[in-house]
ZATORRO-732830 format. One record per residue: x negated, y, z negated of N, C-alpha, C in turn. Coordinates in steps of 0.001 Angstrom, whole numbers, plus 500000, padded with zeros to 6 digits. Layout:
N
XYZXYZXYZ;...
***
This chain:
215
253798194070108305255863194408107842256199193630108072;257529193665108517258410192137107435259638193085108870;260262192640110153261086193138110692262606192562109893;263896193356110959265076192448109857264900190642110075;265363190093110941264514188032110914264352188208109901;262760188887109573261505187992108538262540188070107687;263134189499107566263400190000106156264582188854105984;265645187946106672266850187254106362266133185905106116;264971185697106909263948184519106684263739184042105364;262870185517105253262319185360104209263139185259102296;264788185720102910265202185716101706266185184364101973;266171183782102778266474182423102700266243181052102226;264572181349102765263161180965102108262943180871100781;263923182253100199263126182648098560264302182017097840;265877182030098309266834180990098010266614180051097675;265990178979098326265198177444098463264948177752096913;263424178651096675262818178562095194263129178989093910;264161179073094033264923179742093223265296178630091765;265099178850090236265485177669089644266672178450089166;267408179456089519268854179783089041269298180902090343;270779181405090243271206182370090848270358183325090067;270271184417090903269801185904091510270309186973091441;270701187898091702271404188993092151270532190370091708;270084191133092823269694192286092558269571192886093983;269731194071093689269925195703094593268870195976095786;269393195643096622268741196692098275268762198240098100;267272198824098244266938199619098725266053200633099534;265424201736099621264207202164100498264218200958101774;262948200692102506263247200377104011263968198884104400;264369198691103505265304196734103009266399197526103383;266717198274102479268477198347102462267977199123104133;267996200029104741267808200888105520267798199565107305;266812198258106626267787196945107550268563196418107855;269411196255106806270584196426107088271638197017107081;271345198162107156272179199447108061271650199325109831;271001199348110189270612199119111447269333200265111377;269549200964110567267914202756110369266497202256110638;266523201017110653265190200672110597264878199692111348;263514199398112217263735198003112695262537196899111948;261555197922111007260657196487109920260170197956109077;259892196695107889259364197733106836258058197346105803;257195197402105729256371196724104917256323196600103208;257259197289102655257700196947101633259345196415101432;259561195358100553260664195185100107261028195818098938;262246196538098225262365197319097567263644196850096499;263551196253095656264864195539095298264297196008093700;265741195500093339266267196186091663267177195754090705;266483195057089852267001193902089636268023194769088040;268759193853087583269776194855086584269065194462085048;268250192425084868267661191847083739266450191299084351;265710191119083165264622190747083461264637189363083856;265166188269082812265608187109083839265199187066085049;266806187466085305266543187760087226265530188039087833;264960188968087259263990189530087974262257188565087995;262355188035086697260967187328086702262072185929087347;262688185410087666263036184235088017262686184073089638;263050185698090231262614185946091558261535185759091855;260699186149090589258594186339090940258713185513090821;258390183946089688258815182917090000258536182249091479;259970182112091828260051182204093859259039182518094607;258884183877094539257771184659095996256014184295095110;255755184074094247254730183730093717254356182141094462;255127181153094486255615179896094730254756180449096836;255435181553097262255366181188098341254486181698098630;253152182177097838251981182917098035251585184260098098;252662185089096877252595186380096962252110186392095295;251171187782095263250393188144094397250724189269093759;250226189930092119250139190491091941249193191233092112;249720192739092621249215193872092565249538195403092549;248630196277092455248063196777091713249223198400092626;250308199029091943251165200315092122250168202028092267;249114201713091923248411202524092517248083203154093174;247776203981094034247920204491095459248899204451095991;250094203617095799251426203792096188252236204605095531;252456205468094338253091205968093294252381207377092931;252993208549092463252330209264092017252267208556090712;250385209273090429249975208709088965251031209265088018;251746210001087946252567210904086781254030209985086388;253861209212087558254787208607087236255425207224086358;253755206540087595252775205457086376252475205047085248;252885206403084740252826206669083316254437206553082776;255358205997083393256907205519082671256491204329082196;257389203476082042257631202471081723258116201212082007;258858202532082953259951201668084374259269201164085729;258120200992085505257187201274086779257739199673087397;257430199891089096257873198843089533256372197408089190;256923196048089741255794195276089566255864195120090810;254351195050091256254167195005092795253628193496093158;254211193283094107253232191606095176253525191612096349;252322190861096788251925190903098059251394189857098422;251684189885100031251150188560100611250863189543102227;249953188823103004249305189418104289249325190705104352;250053191445105132250685192928105211252237193132104629;252332191581104066253526191999103231253920192387101743;254704193434101257254868193047100086256044193858099466;256293193666097995257852193502097111257565194648095979;258501195372095972258591196164094727259473196176094432;259224195333092611260481194803091500260833195367090603;261825196403090345262520197624089467263001196977088525;263088196999087100264359195782086788265331197213086333;266399197489085990267288198326085543266883200269085348;265654200171086049265885201924086144264726201953087020;264522202750088602263314203367089939262704204672088390;261561204202088046261234204761086482262181206000085851;262772207363085687264416207637084969265407207497085181;265303206928086744266867206905087014266917204968086910;268366206004086835268862203864086405269977202851087254;270137202371086748271028201780088071272645202230087318;273215202728088397274123204019088069275587203058087825;276473203300087070277872202128087151278337202291088456;278270203868089287278911203700091095277361203265091676;276568202784091769275780201811092528275574200836092455;276376200408091214276908198722091131278638198790091811;279163199891091486280604199532091972280213199651093753;280309201105093989280104201673095681278972200557095900;279914199634096675278259199036097519278158199850099631;277635198991099843277727199176101115277976198082101870;277249197094101515277692195868101886277193194533100581;277269193304100798276597192374099685276170191235100964;275373190340100752274243189698101753274570188728100113;274527187063100730274283186161100257273526184871101142;272461184431100312271702183498100404271118182241100023;272593181478100374272675179994099884271506179209100151;270729178024099871269979176841099756270216176014098436;269012176052097636268978175166096616270178176131095336;270027177640095423270145178215094485271418179408095132;271632180322095119272105181657095455271798183037095189;270880183619096166270319184852095952270973186010096762;271766186832095838272509188181096492271815189195096518;271753189365097564271629191160097703272827191611097868;272642192630097182273893194055097414273421195265097935;273630195642098937273045197405099384273996198365098714;272680199339099001272993200644098166273516201185099479;274573202329098850275078203370099553273463204280100317;274097204865101668273073205971102319272848206688101486;273705207543100360273270209093099549271779207955098496;272682206672097319271765206419096610270047205887096916;269655205555098865268812205443099102268015206431098815;268841207961099682268308209050099208267610209759098457;268319209455097250267862209850096122266648209141095518;266843207944095664265778206847095516264015206728095863;264606207261097522263580207852098251262774208906097819;263851210240097629262891211324097185262174210953095416;263047210116094956262079209701093499260964209131093896;260926208663094673259794207088094799258651208329095276;258854209027096737257965210104096785256740209406097760;256757207819097464255656207383098800255550208095100141;254486207282100929254108207615102343255298207170103114;255523207661103584256654207426104889258564207720104386;258270207736102943259397207671102134260980209355103207;259858210089102915260452211775103785260995211029104996;259946210905105736260576210095106864261667209359107057;262056208749105900263088207473105866264212208393105998;264160209122104750265421210022103985265984211146105956;265042211664106198265020212088107557266060211212108860;264946209981108916266016208979109536267579208722109201;267708208305107740269080208395107719270190209586107295;269817210770107191270430211800107148271092212122109148;269822211782109482270853212329111026271450211066111457;271333209889111162271681209250111779273509208506110947;273250209007109694274685208944108792275306209930108984;276424209671109844277241210702110621278036211571109130;278383210111108234279203210546107503278562210660105943;277308211033106000276362211570104523277316212195103737;277564212060102264278449212673101527277164213268100774;276715214542100643275819215578099898276585215744098184;277853215954098160278283216021097267278859214842096678;278467214267097420278401212738096479276976212316096039;276472213174096681275008212172096767274409213405095502;274477214891095643274520215785093955275297215746092759;276118214800092970276990214628091590276406213141091170;275692212376092076275220211213091024273763211761090718;273249212965091317271907213634090516271976213924089899;273065214924089505273539215829088058273906214498087524;274628213393087724274930212292086328274009212022085826;273009211640086491271585210679086407270502212210085634;270883213469085633269916214096084886270536214880083605;271827214379083588272816214903081941272056212959081086;272112212227081736271513210532081266269720210951081118;269608212009081508268211212439080611267153212141081812;267281211703082964266671211502083899265643212986083949;264705212949083811263478214722083384263093214578085259;263091213685085985262707214118087188263395213900088476;264448213477088559265602213395089672266104214784090297;266182215799089597266948216939089814265907217720090546;264553217525090304263186218216090835263414217987092422;263193216601092136262811215565093428263973215755094402;265190215826093903266286216247094895265820217242095680;265718218890094690265848219777095187264391220142096435;263252219065095594262102219271096765262821218945097828;263421217534097855263314217033099064264437217595100208;265163217930099476266133219013099990266052219917101056;264964220936100564264363222257100917262975221651102109;262760220362101785261672220147103241262656219689104527;264155219531103812265592218295104969265660219739105570;265410220830104994266509221263105478265702222644106518;264850222203107091263768222633107696263977221486109086;264590220597108714264953219365110493266775219445110123;266869218966109489268550219318109435269649220349108870;270460220749109267271530221747108281272248221211107483;271640221734106090272413221667104673272962222590104461;274114222672104013275067223727103471274518224266102195;274349226017102312273668226450101536274754225906099506;276114225438099645276944225411098664275775224168097711;275451223416098480274991221737097911273520222453097187;272427223523097339271851223502096798272202224467095511;272983225216095840273903225905094311274669225534093271;274387223393093964275322222999092923274097222600091879;273309222741093109271882221573092436271243222923091325;270938224364091850270836225379090779271185225564089911;272840225319089140273265225424088943273488224672087647;272782223615087971272501222402086880271183222737086434;270348223596087218269032223465086329268430224952085501;269970225291085898269822226818084464270366225991083178;271537225082083306272056224490082040270564224619080947;
***
């Protein structure tokens, strides 16, 4: 497991091994630790805009002893048939899940890139820039990845973020659906139905989703 301090130290160490400046987006438990919503995580979830940036990052972490491992038994087999599956690298009990451009069928959207929660830069030999996504995007992507503990994390985010915006969340889900994402609408609906057993979600947000399903 990686603590918040471990994560900061690791990103600084990676920046010292980079051959160029690299930017990426943090979601999952990685992003949650920047919010203070989680004390530790076993997987560092990062999304890159381009293959060169991801490949430079991979070269850096392999120098630190990480080796590629299989995503099977971590993700749903049906989603692993998609060409935008993550590359995974593991060392001891920590793991990187690295996506490029998409998380399966879910795009790195203009809103994700523009409406950030925070930006952290780790400067040594080169600069590693970590852009932290908004909680609404983190929840959507955790609904999509459906890994062990993802729902528990979603519950914790919604419970702790008093300004969580369901309308903003659903607008993004619908936008992703319009771009051809065949899973995100069903994943969001499934997650919200389960979450409704523990937190209050207004019925109008379900109606907005159902209206899109009928089209």
